[in-house]
Structure formats: C-alpha cells, structure tokens
C-alpha positions in Angstrom: -11.9 -8.4 6.3 -12.3 -10.5 3.1 -9.1 -12.6 2.7 -9.0 -15.0 -0.3 -6.2 -17.6 -0.8 -6.5 -18.1 -4.5 -6.2 -21.8 -5.5 -6.4 -23.1 -1.9 -8.6 -26.1 -1.3 -9.4 -25.3 2.3 -10.2 -22.4 4.6 -7.7 -21.7 7.4 -6.5 -19.1 9.9 -3.1 -17.5 9.3 -0.9 -18.7 12.3 1.2 -15.5 12.5 -1.5 -12.9 12.1 -4.7 -14.6 13.2 -6.4 -13.6 9.9 -9.0 -16.1 8.5 -8.4 -17.0 4.8 -11.0 -18.6 2.6 -10.8 -20.4 -0.7 -11.8 -18.6 -3.9 -14.5 -21.1 -4.9 -17.4 -18.6 -4.0 -15.8 -15.7 -6.0 -14.8 -17.2 -9.3 -15.8 -20.2 -11.4 -12.9 -20.2 -14.0 -9.2 -21.0 -13.8 -7.1 -23.8 -12.5 -5.9 -24.3 -8.9 -2.1 -24.6 -8.8 0.7 -24.9 -6.3 4.2 -23.4 -6.5 7.2 -25.6 -7.3 7.7 -28.2 -4.5 11.4 -27.2 -4.0 10.3 -23.6 -3.5 7.3 -24.2 -1.4 9.0 -24.5 2.0 10.3 -20.9 2.0 6.8 -19.3 1.5 3.9 -18.6 3.8 0.7 -20.6 3.3 -1.0 -17.8 1.3 1.8 -17.8 -1.3 2.0 -21.6 -1.8 -1.2 -21.7 -3.9 -2.4 -19.8 -6.9 -5.1 -19.8 -9.6 -4.0 -19.6 -13.2 -6.2 -18.7 -16.2 -5.1 -20.4 -19.4 -8.6 -20.0 -20.9 -10.3 -16.7 -21.8 -8.9 -13.3 -22.3 -10.5 -11.8 -19.2 -11.3 -13.6 -15.9 -12.8 -11.7 -12.9 -13.2 -12.2 -9.2 -16.5 -10.7 -8.0 -16.7 -9.4 -4.4 -19.7 -8.1 -2.5 -18.6 -6.7 0.8 -21.1 -5.8 3.5 -22.0 -2.1 3.2 -19.9 -1.7 0.1 -21.5 1.2 -1.8 -20.2 4.7 -0.8 -17.5 3.2 1.5 -13.8 3.1 1.2 -11.8 -0.2 0.9 -8.2 -1.2 0.6 -7.9 -3.7 -2.2 -4.7 -5.8 -2.3 -3.6 -8.4 -4.9 -0.6 -10.6 -4.5 1.3 -12.5 -7.2 3.9 -15.2 -6.7 4.8 -17.2 -9.8 7.0 -19.8 -8.0 7.6 -21.6 -11.3 4.3 -23.5 -10.7 4.2 -24.5 -14.4 7.9 -25.6 -14.6 8.6 -23.2 -17.4 10.9 -20.8 -15.5 9.2 -17.9 -17.3 7.0 -15.5 -15.3 4.1 -14.0 -17.3 3.1 -10.4 -17.8 -0.6 -9.4 -17.9 -3.0 -6.6 -17.0 -4.9 -6.1 -13.8 -8.3 -4.3 -14.0 -10.7 -2.9 -11.4 -14.0 -3.6 -13.1 -13.7 -2.0 -16.6 -10.8 0.2 -15.8 -7.1 -0.7 -16.1 -5.4 -0.8 -12.7 -1.8 -1.8 -13.7 0.4 -4.2 -15.6 1.6 -7.1 -13.5 5.3 -7.7 -13.9 8.1 -9.3 -11.9 5.8 -11.7 -10.2 8.1 -12.9 -7.4 5.9 -12.2 -4.4 4.8 -8.7 -5.5 1.6 -7.1 -4.4 -0.5 -4.2 -5.8 -2.7 -2.2 -3.6 -5.3 0.6 -4.1 -7.7 2.5 -1.9 -11.1 2.7 -3.6 -14.4 4.5 -2.8 -17.1 2.2 -4.1 -19.8 3.6 -6.3 -21.6 0.2 -6.4 -22.2 -2.6 -3.9 -19.8 -4.9 -5.6 -16.1 -5.0 -6.8 -14.8 -6.9 -9.8 -11.0 -7.6 -9.9 -10.0 -8.9 -13.3 -7.0 -10.5 -14.9 -6.5 -9.8 -18.6 -4.4 -11.9 -20.9 -2.2 -9.7 -23.1 -0.4 -12.5 -25.0 2.6 -12.5 -22.7 1.9 -15.6 -20.6 -0.9 -17.1 -18.6 -2.4 -14.7 -15.9 -2.6 -15.9 -12.3 -3.1 -14.6 -8.8 -2.0 -15.8 -5.4 -4.2 -13.9 -3.0 -6.9 -11.2 -3.0 -7.7 -9.1 0.1 -10.3 -6.5 0.9 -10.1 -4.2 4.0 -12.8 -1.7 5.0 -11.4 1.7 5.9 -12.7 4.6 7.8 -14.4 7.0 5.3 -12.8 10.0 7.0 -9.3 9.1 5.8 -7.9 9.4 2.2 -10.2 12.0 0.5 -11.2 10.6 -2.8 -14.4 10.9 -4.8 -16.9 8.1 -5.4 -15.5 5.7 -8.0 -12.0 7.1 -7.5 -8.9 5.3 -6.3 -5.4 5.9 -4.9 -2.7 3.5 -6.0 -0.1 2.8 -3.3 3.3 4.0 -4.4 5.2 3.7 -1.1 4.4 3.3 2.6 7.0 3.1 5.2 7.7 3.5 8.9 11.1 4.7 10.1 13.3 4.2 13.1 13.5 0.4 13.1 17.0 -1.0 13.3 15.8 -4.3 11.7 14.0 -4.8 8.3 10.7 -5.7 10.0 7.6 -5.8 7.9 4.5 -4.5 9.7 0.8 -5.1 9.1 -2.2 -6.4 11.2 -2.6 -6.5 14.2 -0.2 -3.5 14.5 -2.3 -1.7 11.9 -6.0 -2.3 12.4 -6.6 -1.7 8.6 -3.9 -4.3 7.7 -2.0 -1.9 5.6 1.5 -3.1 4.7 4.4 -0.9 6.1 8.0 -1.6 5.2 10.8 -0.5 7.5 12.7 2.4 6.0 16.2 2.1 7.3 18.0 5.3 6.4 21.3 6.6 7.8 19.5 8.7 10.4 19.4 8.3 14.1 16.7 5.8 15.3 14.4 6.9 18.2 12.1 4.4 19.9 9.6 4.0 22.7 7.5 1.0 23.8 4.9 1.7 21.2 6.5 3.3 18.1 9.7 4.3 16.3 11.1 7.3 14.5 14.2 8.8 12.9 15.8 12.1 13.7 18.9 13.8 12.2 22.2 14.3 14.0 21.4 18.0 14.6 18.9 20.7 13.8 20.8 21.9 10.7 20.4 18.6 8.8 17.0 18.0 7.1 15.0 14.7 6.8 13.9 13.9 3.2 11.2 11.7 1.8 11.8 11.2 -2.0 10.4 9.2 -4.9 10.6 9.2 -8.6 7.6 10.4 -10.6 6.3 7.8 -13.1 5.6 10.7 -15.6 4.8 14.4 -15.6 1.0 14.0 -15.4 0.7 11.6 -12.4 -0.8 13.2 -9.3 0.5 12.1 -5.9 -1.1 12.2 -2.4 1.5 12.4 0.4 0.9 11.8 4.1 3.7 12.5 6.7 3.1 11.1 10.2 4.7 12.5 13.3 4.5 11.8 17.0 6.9 13.1 19.7 8.3 10.0 21.5 11.3 11.7 23.2 10.9 13.1 26.6 12.5 16.5 26.1 13.8 18.8 28.8 11.3 21.1 30.5 10.6 24.1 28.2 11.8 22.3 25.1 9.5 21.4 22.2 10.2 20.1 18.7 9.1 22.6 16.0 9.3 21.7 12.3 8.8 23.1 8.8 8.4 21.2 5.5 9.6 22.3 2.1 8.5 20.8 -1.2 11.4 20.1 -3.7 13.7 22.3 -1.6 11.9 25.5 -2.6 8.2 25.9 -2.0 7.0 26.2 1.6 4.8 23.2 2.1 3.6 24.0 5.6 3.8 26.6 8.3 5.9 25.7 11.2 4.2 23.2 13.6 5.0 21.9 17.1 4.8 18.3 18.3 3.3 17.5 21.7 4.6 14.4 23.6 2.8 11.2 22.3 0.2 13.2 20.4 0.1 12.0 16.7 0.0 14.6 13.9 -0.4 13.9 10.2 0.6 16.5 7.6 -1.2 15.8 4.3 -0.7 17.0 0.7 -3.8 15.9 -1.0 -5.7 19.0 -1.9 -4.4 19.6 -4.5 -2.2 16.6 -5.1 1.3 17.2 -6.4 3.0 16.3 -9.7 6.3 16.9 -11.4 9.2 15.5 -13.3 12.0 13.2 -12.1 12.8 13.0 -8.4 10.2 14.6 -6.1 10.9 15.1 -2.4 9.9 16.8 0.8 12.4 18.2 3.2 11.6 18.2 6.9 13.7 20.8 8.8 13.9 22.3 12.3 12.1 25.6 12.5 14.3 28.7 12.6 15.7 29.4 16.0 15.2 25.9 17.3 18.0 23.5 18.2 16.1 20.2 18.3 16.6 18.0 15.2 13.6 17.1 12.9 11.8 13.8 13.4 9.6 11.5 11.3 7.7 8.4 12.2 6.0 7.2 9.0 4.9 8.3 5.5 2.5 7.3 2.7 2.7 8.1 -1.0 -0.2 7.4 -3.3 -0.8 8.0 -7.0 -4.2 9.1 -8.1 -5.7 6.4 -10.4 -8.2 7.7 -12.9 -11.2 5.4 -13.4 -13.0 7.0 -16.3 -15.3 4.1 -17.2 -18.4 3.5 -15.1 -19.0 -0.1 -13.7 -21.3 -2.3 -15.7 -24.3 -3.9 -14.1 -23.5 -7.3 -12.4 -25.8 -9.1 -14.8 -23.9 -7.8 -17.9 
C-alpha cells in the first residue's frame, strides 16, 4: 500500500484500519499544506483534516513509483474534502489527470473520492491537478493499492473508472474496506427493500419469492461510454436436502445475459460482463431471476460497475 495524507506534517497509523499513512513531502514539491476549518475538523477522520492546495501553476503533479509498477494493476484513489479551509465557503472545480490524460472533473468536494483501476505501462504514475479557472485545486489524500493481475481485464495503459461498488444484505449503512477487503476497495452498503440474508462471514439480499427479480441499475453517462459489470454470488443459506438455488440474468429485461447457473453452499461465483463491455442510453440494468421451474428466490451478494476510461496519450518520460 502507498497511502498519502496530503498536507499532513507527520506520518501515522490509522487507528481504525491499521493502515500507515505518510506525508506527501517525498511525492511533490509544490503547493501549500492546509487544514480544514477548525469548527468542522472534529467530525472528520485524520486523513480528511489536512489537504494540500495549489494556488500557483496551472498543473501540479504527484509522482509515484510503486515497487514492480510496470505491467501490474493498481487501484488509484484520490479523495477531496474542501472543509472551507480558506474561509471562502466556495468549493472549487478543477480537472484531475492521470499523467497526460484527463481522468475527470472534480466537483462537489465534500468528502468525495475518485477511483480507477489502471494497468501501468511504465514504472511510475503521475496524478495531476489542473487549474481550470474555477478555484484553487487541492487534494486531501492519495492512495495506491496493488491488485492481482488476474482480475479486471484491461490492456496496458488502460483504466477502469469506478462507477459503483456495493455489497447487499446489510441492515445498517456500514461502509466496508480494508481489512475486510485485502485490496482496500471501498464498498457501500446497498440497502434495498429486499430480504436480508446473513451468515458469520457475509451478507446478501433475496427477493420475497421466486417470481420477483433482483435488479442492479445505473444511469449511463452518455451513449458511448462502455461499462464493465461484475455480479458476485455466494450461497449462504443452508437449504433443504435436494434444493439448490438456480439463477438466470437478463440485460435490460430482454437479452439473455447468462445461461442458468447453480450456486453451491459457501462457494463464491462471479458473473462478469467485460468482454465485450456494455453501453446504452438512459437507465441500464440487469435482472437476476430464478431459473424456470425453481421455487427458491434469486440472491445477490455484491456488485461492481466500472466505466472504461480511454487513455489515448502515451506517458511522457519522467525527465520531461
């Protein structure tokens, strides 16, 4: 893990997660260390109390060199909390770049984070904040997590932008990350009006009966965006002898997304739509239904939705 608390004046270990955070002094030599407004500070975790602002220069970059970076996959997460650090009560808007390619426009900086999965084509990563004339850019934290190269199929230099990631079945809005997830991915609790199912190690949702589908839906940003979707299942109910949950998945209520599949007790299964990715207009959704002839309701444990981020420009050399 590389965990940077931007603007902090000391290294420390996060008390709740046990993750070591370091200052950003070794990764950037521009900007000004700031702290959020004192009357807001008490309600934020330590990593959100500090930030680094960049009133000078149009483009300011953090340069990271992870061990074994080239040809390996990394989760890159940036977090922004304005916290009225400058007393102006006016949060800025600016662009976020991965090297020479635009990642996103940073808006609504009230504790928001942006996350991508990137397969490095070089041994370094530059994360840059670009002033667009709508306020002073800043950043609260920058985190890098090495992933297993066997997950999330992307080409060298490519990236997947996290659109949504949730786990279902929790009766409380519990936010999950490390150590529950060894890669420290952020999972929000998706509390739908389904029936929660739980075991000692995991949660899920099921519908009231086999005739009611489960749905995972999102709104497409445009008609050309391509999405990668991962649906995670594990049977956590001890069914009666001879019973087995069998499911099918439909895309937008029409196209057959998968053949029927059965779940074995406590054996994880991921159904992926990543080759090819999907695109469309308006609301896109998957329907998870009980296979024909079965009486056991459908179940879902977690899901991930990513948008393919095109990175057409090759990285420049570090000395440029």
